[in-house]
N, CA, C and O atoms as a CHARMM CRD file, in Angstrom:
* protein
*
  344
    1    1 UNK  N    118.45900 -81.21300  94.65700 PROA 1      0.00000
    2    1 UNK  CA   117.08700 -81.69500  94.69000 PROA 1      0.00000
    3    1 UNK  C    116.17800 -80.60200  95.21500 PROA 1      0.00000
    4    1 UNK  O    116.55500 -79.76200  96.03200 PROA 1      0.00000
    5    2 UNK  N    114.95700 -80.66000  94.69800 PROA 2      0.00000
    6    2 UNK  CA   113.94400 -79.70300  95.18200 PROA 2      0.00000
    7    2 UNK  C    112.68100 -80.48000  95.64300 PROA 2      0.00000
    8    2 UNK  O    112.42600 -81.59600  95.19100 PROA 2      0.00000
    9    3 UNK  N    111.90900 -79.85900  96.54800 PROA 3      0.00000
   10    3 UNK  CA   110.66700 -80.48000  96.95900 PROA 3      0.00000
   11    3 UNK  C    109.72100 -80.45100  95.80800 PROA 3      0.00000
   12    3 UNK  O    109.63000 -79.43500  95.11900 PROA 3      0.00000
   13    4 UNK  N    108.99600 -81.53900  95.56200 PROA 4      0.00000
   14    4 UNK  CA   108.02600 -81.61100  94.50500 PROA 4      0.00000
   15    4 UNK  C    106.60100 -81.26500  95.04200 PROA 4      0.00000
   16    4 UNK  O    105.71000 -80.85000  94.30100 PROA 4      0.00000
   17    5 UNK  N    106.45200 -81.46300  96.36700 PROA 5      0.00000
   18    5 UNK  CA   105.15400 -81.11700  97.04600 PROA 5      0.00000
   19    5 UNK  C    105.51500 -80.25600  98.26300 PROA 5      0.00000
   20    5 UNK  O    106.58900 -80.37400  98.85300 PROA 5      0.00000
   21    6 UNK  N    104.58800 -79.41400  98.59200 PROA 6      0.00000
   22    6 UNK  CA   104.72600 -78.59500  99.80600 PROA 6      0.00000
   23    6 UNK  C    104.77700 -79.46900 101.02000 PROA 6      0.00000
   24    6 UNK  O    104.14000 -80.52100 101.05600 PROA 6      0.00000
   25    7 UNK  N    105.54100 -79.04800 102.04000 PROA 7      0.00000
   26    7 UNK  CA   105.61800 -79.83500 103.27300 PROA 7      0.00000
   27    7 UNK  C    104.73200 -79.10500 104.30300 PROA 7      0.00000
   28    7 UNK  O    104.87800 -77.89800 104.50000 PROA 7      0.00000
   29    8 UNK  N    103.84700 -79.81200 104.93300 PROA 8      0.00000
   30    8 UNK  CA   102.91900 -79.24900 105.92000 PROA 8      0.00000
   31    8 UNK  C    103.13500 -79.92200 107.26200 PROA 8      0.00000
   32    8 UNK  O    103.70000 -81.00900 107.37900 PROA 8      0.00000
   33    9 UNK  N    102.64800 -79.20600 108.26800 PROA 9      0.00000
   34    9 UNK  CA   102.72300 -79.75300 109.62900 PROA 9      0.00000
   35    9 UNK  C    101.41300 -80.49400 109.90400 PROA 9      0.00000
   36    9 UNK  O    100.56400 -80.61700 109.02100 PROA 9      0.00000
   37   10 UNK  N    101.25700 -80.98700 111.13700 PROA 10     0.00000
   38   10 UNK  CA   100.06800 -81.82300 111.48800 PROA 10     0.00000
   39   10 UNK  C     98.81700 -80.98600 111.31000 PROA 10     0.00000
   40   10 UNK  O     97.76200 -81.55300 111.02700 PROA 10     0.00000
   41   11 UNK  N     98.87100 -79.64500 111.46200 PROA 11     0.00000
   42   11 UNK  CA    97.66700 -78.84800 111.40300 PROA 11     0.00000
   43   11 UNK  C     97.39200 -78.45000 109.88500 PROA 11     0.00000
   44   11 UNK  O     96.36400 -77.83800 109.59700 PROA 11     0.00000
   45   12 UNK  N     98.29300 -78.79600 108.95900 PROA 12     0.00000
   46   12 UNK  CA    98.05900 -78.50000 107.56000 PROA 12     0.00000
   47   12 UNK  C     98.72600 -77.18500 107.15600 PROA 12     0.00000
   48   12 UNK  O     98.61400 -76.78600 105.99700 PROA 12     0.00000
   49   13 UNK  N     99.40500 -76.50900 108.05500 PROA 13     0.00000
   50   13 UNK  CA   100.13000 -75.27300 107.71000 PROA 13     0.00000
   51   13 UNK  C    101.35000 -75.63500 106.85300 PROA 13     0.00000
   52   13 UNK  O    102.10200 -76.55400 107.17800 PROA 13     0.00000
   53   14 UNK  N    101.52800 -74.89700 105.75900 PROA 14     0.00000
   54   14 UNK  CA   102.67100 -75.10600 104.90600 PROA 14     0.00000
   55   14 UNK  C    103.96300 -74.61100 105.61600 PROA 14     0.00000
   56   14 UNK  O    104.07500 -73.45400 106.02000 PROA 14     0.00000
   57   15 UNK  N    104.93600 -75.56100 105.74600 PROA 15     0.00000
   58   15 UNK  CA   106.19700 -75.22400 106.31300 PROA 15     0.00000
   59   15 UNK  C    107.23500 -74.82500 105.22800 PROA 15     0.00000
   60   15 UNK  O    108.02400 -73.89500 105.39600 PROA 15     0.00000
   61   16 UNK  N    107.18500 -75.58300 104.10900 PROA 16     0.00000
   62   16 UNK  CA   108.07500 -75.33800 103.00400 PROA 16     0.00000
   63   16 UNK  C    107.31100 -75.55400 101.69600 PROA 16     0.00000
   64   16 UNK  O    106.66200 -76.58900 101.54200 PROA 16     0.00000
   65   17 UNK  N    107.36500 -74.63900 100.77700 PROA 17     0.00000
   66   17 UNK  CA   106.64300 -74.70100  99.49700 PROA 17     0.00000
   67   17 UNK  C    107.28200 -75.68300  98.53000 PROA 17     0.00000
   68   17 UNK  O    108.48500 -75.94100  98.57300 PROA 17     0.00000
   69   18 UNK  N    106.46700 -76.20600  97.68400 PROA 18     0.00000
   70   18 UNK  CA   107.03200 -77.07200  96.55700 PROA 18     0.00000
   71   18 UNK  C    108.00300 -76.24000  95.77000 PROA 18     0.00000
   72   18 UNK  O    107.78000 -75.04900  95.55100 PROA 18     0.00000
   73   19 UNK  N    109.04900 -76.84000  95.35600 PROA 19     0.00000
   74   19 UNK  CA   110.05100 -76.09500  94.55600 PROA 19     0.00000
   75   19 UNK  C    111.27600 -75.61800  95.39600 PROA 19     0.00000
   76   19 UNK  O    112.30100 -75.19300  94.86300 PROA 19     0.00000
   77   20 UNK  N    111.10400 -75.71500  96.73300 PROA 20     0.00000
   78   20 UNK  CA   112.17800 -75.30500  97.64200 PROA 20     0.00000
   79   20 UNK  C    113.40400 -76.22200  97.48100 PROA 20     0.00000
   80   20 UNK  O    113.27100 -77.44300  97.40400 PROA 20     0.00000
   81   21 UNK  N    114.58500 -75.61700  97.43300 PROA 21     0.00000
   82   21 UNK  CA   115.79300 -76.40400  97.27200 PROA 21     0.00000
   83   21 UNK  C    116.11600 -77.13600  98.60000 PROA 21     0.00000
   84   21 UNK  O    116.08700 -76.53900  99.67600 PROA 21     0.00000
   85   22 UNK  N    116.41600 -78.41300  98.49000 PROA 22     0.00000
   86   22 UNK  CA   116.69500 -79.24600  99.67600 PROA 22     0.00000
   87   22 UNK  C    118.14800 -79.03300  99.98700 PROA 22     0.00000
   88   22 UNK  O    119.00600 -79.45700  99.21300 PROA 22     0.00000
   89   23 UNK  N    118.46300 -78.38300 101.10700 PROA 23     0.00000
   90   23 UNK  CA   119.81000 -78.12500 101.58700 PROA 23     0.00000
   91   23 UNK  C    119.99500 -78.84700 102.93400 PROA 23     0.00000
   92   23 UNK  O    119.05600 -79.38000 103.52600 PROA 23     0.00000
   93   24 UNK  N    121.20700 -78.83000 103.36200 PROA 24     0.00000
   94   24 UNK  CA   121.48000 -79.44700 104.68400 PROA 24     0.00000
   95   24 UNK  C    120.68300 -78.75500 105.82700 PROA 24     0.00000
   96   24 UNK  O    120.14900 -79.37700 106.74500 PROA 24     0.00000
   97   25 UNK  N    120.65600 -77.37900 105.67400 PROA 25     0.00000
   98   25 UNK  CA   119.87700 -76.61700 106.66300 PROA 25     0.00000
   99   25 UNK  C    118.41100 -76.98600 106.69200 PROA 25     0.00000
  100   25 UNK  O    117.80100 -77.11700 107.75300 PROA 25     0.00000
  101   26 UNK  N    117.84000 -77.15800 105.45500 PROA 26     0.00000
  102   26 UNK  CA   116.41500 -77.53900 105.34900 PROA 26     0.00000
  103   26 UNK  C    116.15800 -78.95900 105.89400 PROA 26     0.00000
  104   26 UNK  O    115.11300 -79.23800 106.48100 PROA 26     0.00000
  105   27 UNK  N    117.13900 -79.83500 105.68000 PROA 27     0.00000
  106   27 UNK  CA   116.97500 -81.21600 106.16300 PROA 27     0.00000
  107   27 UNK  C    116.96000 -81.16400 107.69800 PROA 27     0.00000
  108   27 UNK  O    116.15300 -81.83800 108.33800 PROA 27     0.00000
  109   28 UNK  N    117.85700 -80.35900 108.28300 PROA 28     0.00000
  110   28 UNK  CA   117.89800 -80.19700 109.70600 PROA 28     0.00000
  111   28 UNK  C    116.58400 -79.66700 110.26100 PROA 28     0.00000
  112   28 UNK  O    116.08200 -80.12600 111.28800 PROA 28     0.00000
  113   29 UNK  N    116.02000 -78.64000 109.51400 PROA 29     0.00000
  114   29 UNK  CA   114.73600 -78.08400 109.94600 PROA 29     0.00000
  115   29 UNK  C    113.60000 -79.05200 109.83300 PROA 29     0.00000
  116   29 UNK  O    112.69400 -78.99900 110.66400 PROA 29     0.00000
  117   30 UNK  N    113.58100 -79.94000 108.85600 PROA 30     0.00000
  118   30 UNK  CA   112.63100 -80.97400 108.64000 PROA 30     0.00000
  119   30 UNK  C    112.66300 -81.97200 109.77500 PROA 30     0.00000
  120   30 UNK  O    111.63000 -82.37800 110.30800 PROA 30     0.00000
  121   31 UNK  N    113.90500 -82.36500 110.13900 PROA 31     0.00000
  122   31 UNK  CA   114.11700 -83.30400 111.20700 PROA 31     0.00000
  123   31 UNK  C    113.62900 -82.71100 112.53400 PROA 31     0.00000
  124   31 UNK  O    112.96700 -83.41100 113.30000 PROA 31     0.00000
  125   32 UNK  N    113.93200 -81.45800 112.82400 PROA 32     0.00000
  126   32 UNK  CA   113.51800 -80.77600 114.01500 PROA 32     0.00000
  127   32 UNK  C    111.97300 -80.61400 114.11900 PROA 32     0.00000
  128   32 UNK  O    111.39500 -80.54700 115.20300 PROA 32     0.00000
  129   33 UNK  N    111.35600 -80.55600 112.93200 PROA 33     0.00000
  130   33 UNK  CA   109.87400 -80.49400 112.90000 PROA 33     0.00000
  131   33 UNK  C    109.21900 -81.85700 112.85800 PROA 33     0.00000
  132   33 UNK  O    108.00400 -81.98300 112.70500 PROA 33     0.00000
  133   34 UNK  N    110.07000 -82.89600 113.00100 PROA 34     0.00000
  134   34 UNK  CA   109.58800 -84.28200 113.02000 PROA 34     0.00000
  135   34 UNK  C    108.89500 -84.71200 111.71000 PROA 34     0.00000
  136   34 UNK  O    107.95800 -85.51000 111.71300 PROA 34     0.00000
  137   35 UNK  N    109.38300 -84.16300 110.61600 PROA 35     0.00000
  138   35 UNK  CA   108.88000 -84.55100 109.27800 PROA 35     0.00000
  139   35 UNK  C    109.64800 -85.79000 108.87500 PROA 35     0.00000
  140   35 UNK  O    110.87000 -85.74200 108.73400 PROA 35     0.00000
  141   36 UNK  N    108.96100 -86.88600 108.68900 PROA 36     0.00000
  142   36 UNK  CA   109.59500 -88.16900 108.40300 PROA 36     0.00000
  143   36 UNK  C    109.91600 -88.38500 106.91700 PROA 36     0.00000
  144   36 UNK  O    110.83500 -89.13900 106.59800 PROA 36     0.00000
  145   37 UNK  N    109.18700 -87.74700 106.01300 PROA 37     0.00000
  146   37 UNK  CA   109.45600 -87.94500 104.54700 PROA 37     0.00000
  147   37 UNK  C    108.90700 -86.78200 103.78600 PROA 37     0.00000
  148   37 UNK  O    108.00500 -86.07200 104.23000 PROA 37     0.00000
  149   38 UNK  N    109.49000 -86.60600 102.60500 PROA 38     0.00000
  150   38 UNK  CA   109.06900 -85.49600 101.75200 PROA 38     0.00000
  151   38 UNK  C    109.14100 -86.11400 100.29700 PROA 38     0.00000
  152   38 UNK  O    109.72200 -87.17200 100.05400 PROA 38     0.00000
  153   39 UNK  N    108.49700 -85.35200  99.37000 PROA 39     0.00000
  154   39 UNK  CA   108.51800 -85.76100  97.91800 PROA 39     0.00000
  155   39 UNK  C    109.50800 -84.80300  97.29100 PROA 39     0.00000
  156   39 UNK  O    109.48500 -83.59600  97.53600 PROA 39     0.00000
  157   40 UNK  N    110.39600 -85.38900  96.45700 PROA 40     0.00000
  158   40 UNK  CA   111.38700 -84.58400  95.79500 PROA 40     0.00000
  159   40 UNK  C    111.29100 -84.75400  94.26200 PROA 40     0.00000
  160   40 UNK  O    110.89600 -85.81700  93.78300 PROA 40     0.00000
  161   41 UNK  N    111.65100 -83.70700  93.49800 PROA 41     0.00000
  162   41 UNK  CA   111.71300 -83.79600  92.07500 PROA 41     0.00000
  163   41 UNK  C    112.85600 -84.66800  91.69500 PROA 41     0.00000
  164   41 UNK  O    113.94400 -84.55600  92.26000 PROA 41     0.00000
  165   42 UNK  N    112.64500 -85.50600  90.78200 PROA 42     0.00000
  166   42 UNK  CA   113.67000 -86.42500  90.31300 PROA 42     0.00000
  167   42 UNK  C    113.27100 -87.17100  89.02900 PROA 42     0.00000
  168   42 UNK  O    112.18100 -86.97400  88.49300 PROA 42     0.00000
  169   43 UNK  N    114.12500 -87.97700  88.58200 PROA 43     0.00000
  170   43 UNK  CA   113.77400 -88.80500  87.44500 PROA 43     0.00000
  171   43 UNK  C    113.53700 -90.20300  87.90500 PROA 43     0.00000
  172   43 UNK  O    114.21000 -90.66800  88.82500 PROA 43     0.00000
  173   44 UNK  N    112.58900 -90.90800  87.29100 PROA 44     0.00000
  174   44 UNK  CA   112.34300 -92.31800  87.73600 PROA 44     0.00000
  175   44 UNK  C    113.48900 -93.19300  87.43100 PROA 44     0.00000
  176   44 UNK  O    114.16200 -93.02700  86.41400 PROA 44     0.00000
  177   45 UNK  N    113.72200 -94.11700  88.28900 PROA 45     0.00000
  178   45 UNK  CA   114.80300 -95.08100  88.13500 PROA 45     0.00000
  179   45 UNK  C    114.15900 -96.30100  87.49200 PROA 45     0.00000
  180   45 UNK  O    113.69000 -97.18700  88.20500 PROA 45     0.00000
  181   46 UNK  N    114.12500 -96.37100  86.17600 PROA 46     0.00000
  182   46 UNK  CA   113.43300 -97.41300  85.43000 PROA 46     0.00000
  183   46 UNK  C    113.92700 -98.75200  85.77600 PROA 46     0.00000
  184   46 UNK  O    113.13000 -99.68000  85.91500 PROA 46     0.00000
  185   47 UNK  N    115.27000 -98.92000  85.93200 PROA 47     0.00000
  186   47 UNK  CA   115.81200-100.21500  86.27200 PROA 47     0.00000
  187   47 UNK  C    115.27300-100.71300  87.61600 PROA 47     0.00000
  188   47 UNK  O    114.93700-101.88700  87.77200 PROA 47     0.00000
  189   48 UNK  N    115.20300 -99.80800  88.56200 PROA 48     0.00000
  190   48 UNK  CA   114.66900-100.15600  89.91800 PROA 48     0.00000
  191   48 UNK  C    113.19300-100.49500  89.82100 PROA 48     0.00000
  192   48 UNK  O    112.77200-101.45400  90.46800 PROA 48     0.00000
  193   49 UNK  N    112.42500 -99.81900  89.10300 PROA 49     0.00000
  194   49 UNK  CA   111.00000-100.09100  88.89000 PROA 49     0.00000
  195   49 UNK  C    110.85700-101.47600  88.29600 PROA 49     0.00000
  196   49 UNK  O    110.06300-102.28700  88.77400 PROA 49     0.00000
  197   50 UNK  N    111.63900-101.75200  87.23300 PROA 50     0.00000
  198   50 UNK  CA   111.54500-103.08600  86.62100 PROA 50     0.00000
  199   50 UNK  C    111.93900-104.16600  87.57600 PROA 50     0.00000
  200   50 UNK  O    111.31500-105.22700  87.58400 PROA 50     0.00000
  201   51 UNK  N    112.95900-103.94600  88.39100 PROA 51     0.00000
  202   51 UNK  CA   113.37300-104.90000  89.40500 PROA 51     0.00000
  203   51 UNK  C    112.22100-105.19300  90.44200 PROA 51     0.00000
  204   51 UNK  O    111.98000-106.34600  90.80100 PROA 51     0.00000
  205   52 UNK  N    111.54700-104.14200  90.89000 PROA 52     0.00000
  206   52 UNK  CA   110.51100-104.29100  91.85800 PROA 52     0.00000
  207   52 UNK  C    109.35100-105.07700  91.20300 PROA 52     0.00000
  208   52 UNK  O    108.76900-105.95500  91.83800 PROA 52     0.00000
  209   53 UNK  N    109.02200-104.76500  89.94900 PROA 53     0.00000
  210   53 UNK  CA   107.86800-105.42100  89.32200 PROA 53     0.00000
  211   53 UNK  C    108.24900-106.91600  89.04200 PROA 53     0.00000
  212   53 UNK  O    107.41400-107.80400  89.21100 PROA 53     0.00000
  213   54 UNK  N    109.43700-107.16400  88.64100 PROA 54     0.00000
  214   54 UNK  CA   109.85100-108.52400  88.45200 PROA 54     0.00000
  215   54 UNK  C    109.78200-109.36300  89.73300 PROA 54     0.00000
  216   54 UNK  O    109.35700-110.51800  89.69600 PROA 54     0.00000
  217   55 UNK  N    110.19400-108.78900  90.85000 PROA 55     0.00000
  218   55 UNK  CA   110.16600-109.42400  92.14500 PROA 55     0.00000
  219   55 UNK  C    108.71400-109.72500  92.52700 PROA 55     0.00000
  220   55 UNK  O    108.39300-110.81100  93.00900 PROA 55     0.00000
  221   56 UNK  N    107.86300-108.75400  92.30200 PROA 56     0.00000
  222   56 UNK  CA   106.43400-108.91200  92.59000 PROA 56     0.00000
  223   56 UNK  C    105.84400-110.03600  91.73700 PROA 56     0.00000
  224   56 UNK  O    105.11700-110.88600  92.25100 PROA 56     0.00000
  225   57 UNK  N    106.15300-110.04400  90.43300 PROA 57     0.00000
  226   57 UNK  CA   105.62900-111.07400  89.56000 PROA 57     0.00000
  227   57 UNK  C    106.05000-112.50200  90.03600 PROA 57     0.00000
  228   57 UNK  O    105.26600-113.44700  89.94900 PROA 57     0.00000
  229   58 UNK  N    107.27500-112.62500  90.52700 PROA 58     0.00000
  230   58 UNK  CA   107.77000-113.90200  91.08200 PROA 58     0.00000
  231   58 UNK  C    106.85600-114.27600  92.26100 PROA 58     0.00000
  232   58 UNK  O    106.38800-115.41200  92.33800 PROA 58     0.00000
  233   59 UNK  N    106.60200-113.34900  93.16200 PROA 59     0.00000
  234   59 UNK  CA   105.84000-113.64700  94.31800 PROA 59     0.00000
  235   59 UNK  C    104.42400-114.05500  94.01000 PROA 59     0.00000
  236   59 UNK  O    103.86100-114.85500  94.75800 PROA 59     0.00000
  237   60 UNK  N    103.84600-113.58200  93.01200 PROA 60     0.00000
  238   60 UNK  CA   102.45400-113.86800  92.57000 PROA 60     0.00000
  239   60 UNK  C    102.39200-115.06500  91.61700 PROA 60     0.00000
  240   60 UNK  O    101.29500-115.48700  91.24900 PROA 60     0.00000
  241   61 UNK  N    103.51700-115.61500  91.21500 PROA 61     0.00000
  242   61 UNK  CA   103.52700-116.67000  90.18400 PROA 61     0.00000
  243   61 UNK  C    102.62600-117.84600  90.54800 PROA 61     0.00000
  244   61 UNK  O    101.95500-118.37900  89.66500 PROA 61     0.00000
  245   62 UNK  N    102.58200-118.26400  91.78400 PROA 62     0.00000
  246   62 UNK  CA   101.83800-119.45400  92.15400 PROA 62     0.00000
  247   62 UNK  C    100.31100-119.17900  92.34900 PROA 62     0.00000
  248   62 UNK  O     99.51600-120.11600  92.42700 PROA 62     0.00000
  249   63 UNK  N     99.93800-117.93100  92.42100 PROA 63     0.00000
  250   63 UNK  CA    98.52900-117.59100  92.67200 PROA 63     0.00000
  251   63 UNK  C     97.93200-116.76700  91.59400 PROA 63     0.00000
  252   63 UNK  O     96.77700-116.36100  91.72700 PROA 63     0.00000
  253   64 UNK  N     98.63500-116.48400  90.52200 PROA 64     0.00000
  254   64 UNK  CA    98.21800-115.67100  89.43100 PROA 64     0.00000
  255   64 UNK  C     96.95600-116.18700  88.75000 PROA 64     0.00000
  256   64 UNK  O     96.15600-115.41300  88.22400 PROA 64     0.00000
  257   65 UNK  N     96.79000-117.52800  88.77000 PROA 65     0.00000
  258   65 UNK  CA    95.63900-118.16600  88.14600 PROA 65     0.00000
  259   65 UNK  C     94.27400-117.83400  88.80300 PROA 65     0.00000
  260   65 UNK  O     93.20700-118.00600  88.21400 PROA 65     0.00000
  261   66 UNK  N     94.37800-117.34800  90.06300 PROA 66     0.00000
  262   66 UNK  CA    93.20100-116.93800  90.78000 PROA 66     0.00000
  263   66 UNK  C     92.85000-115.48500  90.38600 PROA 66     0.00000
  264   66 UNK  O     93.69600-114.60200  90.52700 PROA 66     0.00000
  265   67 UNK  N     91.68100-115.23300  89.92000 PROA 67     0.00000
  266   67 UNK  CA    91.32100-113.91500  89.41400 PROA 67     0.00000
  267   67 UNK  C     91.54600-112.78700  90.37300 PROA 67     0.00000
  268   67 UNK  O     92.04700-111.72900  89.99300 PROA 67     0.00000
  269   68 UNK  N     91.17300-113.00400  91.64000 PROA 68     0.00000
  270   68 UNK  CA    91.38600-111.87800  92.54700 PROA 68     0.00000
  271   68 UNK  C     92.91300-111.64600  92.80400 PROA 68     0.00000
  272   68 UNK  O     93.31900-110.50300  93.01700 PROA 68     0.00000
  273   69 UNK  N     93.69000-112.62900  92.78900 PROA 69     0.00000
  274   69 UNK  CA    95.16800-112.48300  92.98700 PROA 69     0.00000
  275   69 UNK  C     95.78200-111.81000  91.80400 PROA 69     0.00000
  276   69 UNK  O     96.65100-110.95100  91.95700 PROA 69     0.00000
  277   70 UNK  N     95.34100-112.18800  90.59800 PROA 70     0.00000
  278   70 UNK  CA    95.84800-111.50900  89.32400 PROA 70     0.00000
  279   70 UNK  C     95.45400-110.01800  89.38300 PROA 70     0.00000
  280   70 UNK  O     96.26100-109.15900  89.02600 PROA 70     0.00000
  281   71 UNK  N     94.28600-109.71700  89.80600 PROA 71     0.00000
  282   71 UNK  CA    93.84700-108.33000  89.92400 PROA 71     0.00000
  283   71 UNK  C     94.73400-107.54700  90.93100 PROA 71     0.00000
  284   71 UNK  O     95.19500-106.43100  90.69000 PROA 71     0.00000
  285   72 UNK  N     94.93100-108.25200  92.10400 PROA 72     0.00000
  286   72 UNK  CA    95.75600-107.61100  93.15500 PROA 72     0.00000
  287   72 UNK  C     97.17100-107.33300  92.65000 PROA 72     0.00000
  288   72 UNK  O     97.73100-106.26800  92.91200 PROA 72     0.00000
  289   73 UNK  N     97.73900-108.28500  91.93400 PROA 73     0.00000
  290   73 UNK  CA    99.04200-108.15600  91.40100 PROA 73     0.00000
  291   73 UNK  C     99.15400-106.87600  90.46800 PROA 73     0.00000
  292   73 UNK  O    100.06700-106.05900  90.58900 PROA 73     0.00000
  293   74 UNK  N     98.16800-106.77900  89.55300 PROA 74     0.00000
  294   74 UNK  CA    98.17900-105.70300  88.62900 PROA 74     0.00000
  295   74 UNK  C     97.96500-104.35000  89.38500 PROA 74     0.00000
  296   74 UNK  O     98.56800-103.34700  89.00200 PROA 74     0.00000
  297   75 UNK  N     97.15600-104.31300  90.40100 PROA 75     0.00000
  298   75 UNK  CA    96.89600-103.05500  91.16100 PROA 75     0.00000
  299   75 UNK  C     98.18800-102.64700  91.86200 PROA 75     0.00000
  300   75 UNK  O     98.50400-101.45700  91.89800 PROA 75     0.00000
  301   76 UNK  N     98.94300-103.58900  92.41800 PROA 76     0.00000
  302   76 UNK  CA   100.19900-103.27800  93.13900 PROA 76     0.00000
  303   76 UNK  C    101.20800-102.78000  92.07300 PROA 76     0.00000
  304   76 UNK  O    101.92200-101.80700  92.31600 PROA 76     0.00000
  305   77 UNK  N    101.26800-103.42300  90.92600 PROA 77     0.00000
  306   77 UNK  CA   102.23300-102.93600  89.90600 PROA 77     0.00000
  307   77 UNK  C    101.89300-101.50900  89.46000 PROA 77     0.00000
  308   77 UNK  O    102.78100-100.67400  89.28900 PROA 77     0.00000
  309   78 UNK  N    100.61400-101.25000  89.27800 PROA 78     0.00000
  310   78 UNK  CA   100.24200 -99.88400  88.89300 PROA 78     0.00000
  311   78 UNK  C    100.57300 -98.89400  89.96700 PROA 78     0.00000
  312   78 UNK  O    100.97300 -97.76900  89.66900 PROA 78     0.00000
  313   79 UNK  N    100.41400 -99.28700  91.23400 PROA 79     0.00000
  314   79 UNK  CA   100.80000 -98.45000  92.36300 PROA 79     0.00000
  315   79 UNK  C    102.29000 -98.13600  92.35400 PROA 79     0.00000
  316   79 UNK  O    102.69800 -96.98400  92.50000 PROA 79     0.00000
  317   80 UNK  N    103.07800 -99.15900  92.18200 PROA 80     0.00000
  318   80 UNK  CA   104.58000 -99.01000  92.09500 PROA 80     0.00000
  319   80 UNK  C    104.92100 -98.02500  91.00500 PROA 80     0.00000
  320   80 UNK  O    105.66800 -97.07300  91.23300 PROA 80     0.00000
  321   81 UNK  N    104.36400 -98.25000  89.79000 PROA 81     0.00000
  322   81 UNK  CA   104.67900 -97.38500  88.66100 PROA 81     0.00000
  323   81 UNK  C    104.19300 -95.98300  88.86200 PROA 81     0.00000
  324   81 UNK  O    104.87600 -95.05500  88.42900 PROA 81     0.00000
  325   82 UNK  N    103.04800 -95.75400  89.49600 PROA 82     0.00000
  326   82 UNK  CA   102.60600 -94.41000  89.77000 PROA 82     0.00000
  327   82 UNK  C    103.47700 -93.65600  90.84000 PROA 82     0.00000
  328   82 UNK  O    103.73500 -92.45500  90.75900 PROA 82     0.00000
  329   83 UNK  N    103.89700 -94.46800  91.83400 PROA 83     0.00000
  330   83 UNK  CA   104.75300 -93.84300  92.87400 PROA 83     0.00000
  331   83 UNK  C    106.08400 -93.40000  92.31300 PROA 83     0.00000
  332   83 UNK  O    106.65000 -92.40300  92.76300 PROA 83     0.00000
  333   84 UNK  N    106.57800 -94.11400  91.35500 PROA 84     0.00000
  334   84 UNK  CA   107.92000 -93.79900  90.86400 PROA 84     0.00000
  335   84 UNK  C    107.90400 -93.07800  89.48600 PROA 84     0.00000
  336   84 UNK  O    108.95600 -92.81900  88.90200 PROA 84     0.00000
  337   85 UNK  N    106.72200 -92.77300  88.99900 PROA 85     0.00000
  338   85 UNK  CA   106.60800 -91.99700  87.74700 PROA 85     0.00000
  339   85 UNK  C    106.96700 -90.55300  87.94800 PROA 85     0.00000
  340   85 UNK  O    106.83100 -90.01700  89.04800 PROA 85     0.00000
  341   86 UNK  N    107.41000 -89.93900  86.92800 PROA 86     0.00000
  342   86 UNK  CA   107.68100 -88.46900  86.94000 PROA 86     0.00000
  343   86 UNK  C    106.61000 -87.71300  86.27200 PROA 86     0.00000
  344   86 UNK  O    106.67600 -86.48600  86.19300 PROA 86     0.00000
């Protein structure tokens, strides 16, 4: 796995450039720098995305008839798809 975005510290200084290979040593360094999450290059898990969207649609089933709830549902679905898109 490789970093898809550069990792920066709280001051905005780049600690690791995008494209850097994720190794056990790098993971240790990230933990030591209190970096809680990173973006990695990968392929989207379409089955997982579909599962999340289906679950969301179930949750909105009773309120979808309300315009603002239908809009919120679609916005959250778009957000899920953008987060997991490659």
